[in-house]
C-alpha positions, 0 to 999 in steps of 0.5 A: 778664127785666126790661129797663131802658133808659138815656137816652143823650145824643149829644154830642161825640167822647170824644177831644175833650170837654175844655171850657176857659174861653173867656177867654184863659188859660195853656195847660193840660196834657191827659192821656188814657190807658187800660189794658184787660183785654186785651194792650197796648200801652196808650197815653197821649196828652199835649197842651196846650190853646189859647185859644178863638180859636186854631185847634183844634189841640192841641200835643203835649207831648214828652219827658215822663217817663210811667210806669204801675204797679199794686198788684201791684208791676209798673211800666213807663216808657212809650216816646214812639212819636210826638210826645205819644204814649206806649206800654207794651211789657209791662204787663198789664191785670188785673181788680181791680188798681189802676193809677197813672199818673205824668207828669213834664213841665216841672218838674211831676208829675201822677198818677192812679189807676184800679181795673179793674172786673169785665168784663160780657159783651154778651148781644145786639145788635138793632135797633129804631125811635125812638118819636119818628121813623123813626130806627133804633136799635141796642140792646145788652143785658147782665146787670148783676152783683149786689151791686156798683156798676157804671158803664158806657160804650158806644162805637159804630163804624158801619163804621170811623167813631166815633160822636161821642157820650158814652154812659154809664150806671150800675146805680143803678136796676137792680142785678142786672138786664138793662140795655139801651142804645139808640143812634142814629147821626148822620153828619158831614153831620147825617143820623141814620140807618143804611143797609142793609149798615152794620156796627155795632160796640159796645164795652162798657166797665166803668169806675170811678166817677171815669171815669163822673164825668169823662164825666158832667160832660163831657156836663153842661158841654158848651156850657151856659154862656158859660164852661163848667167843665172836666170833673171829672178824676181827674188831679192838679195841675190837669191836664185829661183822664182815666186809665182802667183798664177792662174791655171787651167788643165785638160787631158786627152788620150793619144790614138795613133 
């Protein structure tokens, strides 16, 4: 068995990766939504950006008309369950289908499409040590499907706390082989370690190329210039954020030192 390890960068939380030019600018709309290959409801969140020198609170966009359709003829208008948060009731996520998001707000229309890739099962999770220090690493292994381009995102929870990082990779160097992702964990106080009894839950998302590019450019652009560029969004009409149809698998393990 060949194991290919991806380099994983730990950066900002995936829910807060939008980087906006530091100069004063008109508020931009931010849309973030997902459809999964398991029962919904699926959520779309819509907000607006604020100037760099303002409080880091993003006003919700209310009373938008939000719908999701697929290429099998299904369509649903989402219900606003709280300010700026819209939810499906009956839509089903199915591997291989293309989903289209449509948002109408303040006289403008925003659209995005995403095709749900084949799911990949998690083969195992285990612990190791960093080669550079004594930090514990959690490693996830899975078999990459052959003959198709695959893009991955790994989400990590330690107990009930989301790991504030962007973990993405692809199979460019390892088509059809066993792939391993190794992740460390940094707490809010800057400690980079696990303690005995911690429960680690990993989610393996198979994402399409446009979503991979969104997170890749989020990682590249974060804090790298005085006027960082916005991540490459798959949403039209100048909106920030992303809309992703992805398959997902999860597994958990307890850390014992």
